[in-house]
C-alpha positions in Angstrom: 65.3 -48.3 -68.4 64.5 -44.6 -68.2 66.0 -42.2 -70.8 67.8 -39.0 -70.0 68.9 -36.6 -72.7 71.9 -34.4 -71.7 72.2 -31.2 -73.9 75.5 -29.4 -73.3 78.1 -27.8 -75.7 80.8 -28.2 -73.3 82.2 -31.7 -74.0 83.8 -32.1 -70.5 80.4 -31.5 -68.8 78.7 -33.8 -71.2 81.1 -36.7 -70.5 80.9 -36.1 -66.9 77.1 -36.1 -66.7 77.0 -39.2 -69.0 79.5 -41.2 -66.6 77.6 -40.1 -63.6 74.3 -41.4 -64.9 74.9 -44.1 -67.4 74.9 -46.9 -64.9 71.2 -46.3 -64.0 69.8 -44.6 -67.1 69.9 -44.8 -70.9 71.8 -41.7 -71.8 71.2 -39.5 -74.9 74.1 -37.0 -75.2 73.8 -34.0 -77.6 76.0 -31.2 -78.0 73.8 -28.4 -79.1 70.3 -27.0 -78.7 69.5 -27.2 -82.4 70.3 -30.9 -82.6 68.4 -31.5 -79.3 65.2 -30.0 -80.9 65.7 -32.3 -84.0 66.2 -35.3 -81.9 63.3 -34.7 -79.7 61.0 -34.2 -82.7 62.0 -37.3 -84.5 62.3 -39.8 -81.6 59.3 -42.1 -81.4 59.5 -42.3 -77.7 60.9 -39.0 -76.1 63.2 -39.1 -73.1 61.9 -39.1 -69.5 63.9 -36.1 -68.4 66.1 -33.5 -70.3 69.0 -32.1 -68.6 69.7 -28.8 -70.5 72.5 -26.2 -70.5 71.3 -22.7 -70.4 74.3 -21.0 -72.1 74.9 -22.5 -75.6 76.3 -20.8 -78.7 73.7 -21.6 -81.3 70.4 -21.6 -79.5 70.2 -21.3 -75.7 68.3 -23.5 -73.2 65.5 -21.0 -72.7 64.7 -21.2 -76.5 64.9 -24.9 -76.5 62.4 -25.4 -73.6 60.1 -22.8 -75.1 59.9 -24.7 -78.3 59.3 -28.0 -76.4 56.3 -26.5 -74.7 54.7 -25.7 -78.1 54.8 -29.5 -79.0 52.3 -31.7 -77.5 54.4 -34.8 -77.0 57.3 -32.8 -75.6 55.4 -30.3 -73.4 55.3 -32.5 -70.2 58.9 -33.7 -70.3 60.7 -32.5 -67.0 63.4 -30.2 -67.9 66.4 -29.5 -65.4 68.6 -26.6 -66.4 72.4 -26.7 -66.0 74.0 -23.3 -65.4 77.1 -21.6 -64.2 75.2 -18.4 -63.7 74.5 -17.2 -60.1 72.0 -14.6 -61.3 68.6 -15.3 -59.8 66.8 -13.5 -62.7 68.1 -16.4 -64.8 66.7 -19.0 -62.5 63.4 -17.2 -62.4 63.1 -17.0 -66.0 63.8 -20.6 -66.3 61.2 -21.6 -63.9 58.7 -19.4 -65.7 59.2 -21.2 -68.9 58.5 -24.5 -67.2 61.8 -25.9 -65.8 61.4 -28.1 -63.0 64.8 -27.7 -61.3 68.2 -25.9 -61.6 71.6 -27.5 -61.0 74.6 -25.3 -60.7 77.9 -25.9 -62.4 80.2 -27.2 -61.5 78.3 -30.2 -60.2 79.3 -33.5 -58.4 78.3 -36.9 -59.8 76.5 -37.8 -56.5 74.4 -34.6 -56.6 73.5 -34.9 -60.2 72.4 -38.6 -59.6 70.4 -37.7 -56.6 68.5 -34.9 -58.4 67.8 -37.0 -61.5 66.6 -39.9 -59.2 64.1 -37.6 -57.6 62.7 -36.4 -60.9 62.5 -39.8 -62.4 60.6 -41.0 -59.4 58.2 -38.1 -60.1 57.8 -39.3 -63.7 57.2 -43.0 -62.4 54.5 -41.7 -60.1 52.9 -39.6 -62.8 52.9 -42.6 -65.3 51.5 -44.8 -62.5 48.7 -42.2 -61.9 48.0 -42.0 -65.6 47.6 -45.7 -65.9 45.3 -45.8 -62.8 43.2 -42.9 -64.3 43.1 -44.8 -67.6 41.9 -48.0 -65.9 39.3 -46.0 -64.0 38.2 -44.5 -67.1 37.8 -47.8 -68.9 36.0 -49.2 -66.0 33.7 -46.2 -66.0 33.0 -46.4 -69.8 32.2 -50.1 -69.4 29.7 -49.4 -66.5 28.2 -46.5 -68.7 28.0 -48.8 -71.6 26.2 -51.5 -69.6 23.8 -48.9 -68.1 22.9 -47.6 -71.5 22.4 -51.1 -72.8 20.1 -51.7 -69.7 18.2 -48.5 -70.5 17.6 -49.6 -74.1 16.5 -53.2 -72.8 14.0 -51.6 -70.5 12.5 -49.5 -73.3 12.4 -52.4 -75.7 10.8 -54.6 -73.1 8.1 -52.0 -72.5 7.5 -51.2 -76.1 7.1 -55.1 -76.7 4.7 -55.4 -73.9 2.7 -52.4 -75.2 2.7 -53.9 -78.7 1.3 -57.3 -77.4 -1.6 -55.3 -75.9 -2.3 -52.8 -78.6 -0.4 -51.9 -81.9 -2.1 -48.5 -81.7 -0.2 -47.7 -78.6 3.1 -49.2 -79.7 2.9 -47.2 -83.1 2.0 -44.0 -81.2 5.1 -44.5 -78.9 7.3 -44.9 -82.0 6.1 -41.9 -83.7 6.3 -39.7 -80.5 9.9 -40.8 -80.2 10.6 -39.4 -83.7 8.7 -36.2 -83.0 10.6 -35.7 -79.8 13.9 -36.2 -81.8 13.1 -33.4 -84.1 11.7 -31.0 -81.5 14.6 -31.7 -79.1 17.2 -31.1 -81.8 15.6 -27.8 -82.5 15.4 -26.7 -78.8 19.0 -27.6 -78.3 20.1 -25.7 -81.4 18.0 -22.7 -80.3 19.5 -22.7 -76.8 16.4 -21.3 -75.5 15.9 -24.0 -72.8 18.7 -25.7 -70.7 19.0 -28.8 -72.7 22.2 -30.7 -73.7 22.8 -33.0 -76.5 23.5 -36.0 -74.0 20.1 -35.2 -72.3 18.2 -35.2 -75.6 19.5 -38.9 -76.5 18.2 -40.1 -73.3 14.9 -38.2 -73.6 14.2 -39.4 -77.1 14.2 -43.1 -76.3 12.7 -42.6 -72.7 9.8 -41.0 -74.4 8.7 -44.2 -75.9 7.7 -45.3 -72.3 5.3 -42.5 -71.6 2.2 -44.7 -71.9 3.6 -47.8 -70.4 0.9 -47.5 -67.7 -1.7 -48.3 -70.4 -0.6 -52.1 -70.3 -2.7 -52.2 -67.2 -5.9 -50.9 -68.8 -8.7 -53.1 -70.4 -9.0 -53.6 -74.0 -12.2 -51.6 -74.1 -10.4 -48.5 -72.4 -7.5 -48.8 -74.7 -9.7 -49.0 -77.9 -11.7 -45.9 -76.5 -14.3 -45.6 -79.2 -15.8 -42.7 -77.6 -18.4 -44.4 -75.4 -16.5 -44.8 -72.1 -18.1 -44.3 -68.8 -16.9 -41.7 -66.3 -15.4 -44.4 -64.3 -13.6 -45.8 -67.3 -12.3 -42.5 -68.3 -11.0 -41.8 -64.9 -9.2 -45.2 -65.0 -7.7 -44.3 -68.3 -6.3 -41.1 -66.6 -4.6 -43.4 -64.0 -2.3 -44.7 -66.6 0.0 -41.9 -65.8 0.2 -42.9 -62.1 0.4 -46.7 -63.0 3.4 -46.1 -65.4 5.2 -43.8 -63.1 5.0 -46.2 -60.2 6.3 -48.9 -62.3 9.3 -46.8 -63.1 9.7 -45.7 -59.5 10.1 -49.4 -58.4 13.2 -49.7 -60.7 14.3 -46.3 -59.4 14.3 -47.8 -55.8 16.9 -50.5 -57.1 18.9 -48.3 -59.5 19.2 -44.7 -57.9 20.3 -41.4 -59.3 19.7 -42.5 -63.0 18.9 -39.8 -65.6 17.0 -42.1 -67.9 14.8 -43.3 -65.2 14.2 -39.8 -63.8 13.2 -38.6 -67.3 11.0 -41.7 -67.8 9.2 -41.2 -64.5 8.6 -37.6 -65.2 7.2 -38.3 -68.7 5.0 -41.1 -67.6 3.5 -39.1 -64.9 3.3 -35.7 -65.9 2.6 -35.6 -69.7 -1.1 -35.0 -69.2 -0.5 -32.1 -66.9 -1.5 -28.6 -68.2 0.1 -25.2 -68.1 -2.9 -23.8 -66.3 -3.0 -26.5 -63.6 -6.1 -28.3 -64.8 -4.4 -31.5 -66.0 -3.7 -34.7 -64.2 -2.8 -36.6 -62.0 -1.2 -34.0 -59.7 -2.5 -30.7 -61.1 0.8 -29.2 -61.5 1.0 -25.8 -63.5 3.6 -23.7 -65.4 7.1 -24.4 -64.8 6.4 -26.8 -61.9 5.7 -29.3 -64.6 9.2 -30.9 -65.6 10.4 -29.4 -68.8 10.6 -33.0 -70.6 6.9 -33.5 -69.8 6.1 -30.2 -71.2 7.8 -31.0 -74.4 6.3 -34.4 -74.5 2.7 -33.0 -73.8 2.9 -31.2 -77.2 4.1 -34.0 -79.5 1.9 -36.6 -77.6 -1.2 -34.3 -78.4 -0.1 -33.7 -81.9 0.0 -37.5 -82.6 -3.3 -38.0 -80.7 -4.9 -35.3 -82.7 -3.7 -37.0 -86.0 -4.8 -40.6 -85.0 -7.9 -40.0 -83.0 -9.4 -43.3 -81.8 -12.2 -42.0 -79.7 -14.8 -42.2 -82.4 -14.0 -38.9 -83.9 -12.0 -38.4 -87.2 -8.4 -37.6 -87.1 -7.4 -34.0 -87.5 -5.3 -32.7 -90.5 -1.9 -31.4 -89.9 -3.1 -27.9 -90.2 -6.0 -28.5 -87.8 -3.7 -30.2 -85.2 -1.3 -27.2 -85.4 -4.1 -24.8 -85.1 -5.5 -26.5 -82.0 -2.1 -26.7 -80.3 -1.6 -22.8 -80.9 -5.1 -22.2 -79.6 -4.4 -24.1 -76.4 -1.1 -22.4 -75.8 -1.1 -21.0 -72.4 -3.8 -23.2 -71.2 -2.7 -26.7 -71.9 0.9 -26.0 -73.1 3.9 -24.0 -72.3 3.7 -20.9 -74.6 7.3 -20.7 -75.3 7.5 -24.3 -76.4 4.3 -23.9 -78.5 6.3 -21.0 -80.4 9.2 -23.2 -80.8 7.1 -26.2 -82.1 5.4 -23.8 -84.6 8.9 -23.2 -86.1 9.3 -26.9 -87.0 5.9 -27.8 -87.9 6.8 -28.7 -91.4 9.5 -31.0 -90.2 6.9 -32.7 -87.8 4.4 -33.2 -90.7 7.2 -34.8 -92.7 8.0 -37.2 -89.8 4.3 -38.1 -89.7 4.3 -38.6 -93.5 7.2 -40.8 -93.4 5.7 -43.1 -90.6 2.3 -43.6 -92.2 
């Protein structure tokens, strides 16, 4: 049963209103504004509607409603003013404070019931809508959770496949994800680029897939001891296309998915260069997606530190100097500057994973 609080210092009006409504509603009669505020604060379940007299000796109805609007659990309770005043200014003030209706005194029982019925129906519809919205939110949250689980499953599946081909590729992907985490956190904090925390979380684990196309390469090309033929080197370059095309097939089934979009861009474009001399599409400058430009730097850093083409790995200082030297040719200069600000943290990550 819906609850209606009636606040009026006139006992005759209070009794009349109670008798008019008690057959259909649970009535809470209160004889002053002060007591009404005390009741409203203490009640575990506030009333559905408050029928509030304007003119009361201790504190008037305007004060009561203004106090209600300052309390979260009371702010949305519909307040209907009762008044004997004919002054339109009083009515305007009541509406400006948040009242939903005015009932003039003296009122008839029938009119009072009809007006209360209307507002209770509004309350019912609002609660129904809130339940529907809550169910939609729960359903959406469950779908989002399932999608995230699928995304993690795809990453783990690809990482497992890469590990079965080469522990070097698998460990490289794990380190790259950790570098990306440090770099992205800094970029978000600096607010230099249009990155949000939610994007960063997706980018971090999607970055592990950037070399998934290497699953299709031969053991000799994956090992790359520095004696590859031109044809083998060209096929090695093709891992960007092979990986991105594999992701694209999933995108054809699951459309408009940020994780897959990021994974595709990082697979395909992480070997593009700022000066347009990279591969596979010879994109240049900001035509290269931001996530691929970020990945290009951390990917190169790890490759410099773990060279497997027959050359000795570079030290941290040497790797940093090479990245700085290639700023504006291979890499986005602004991103390189940002990377220089965290190079000590990057070295620490490298130290932790070795």
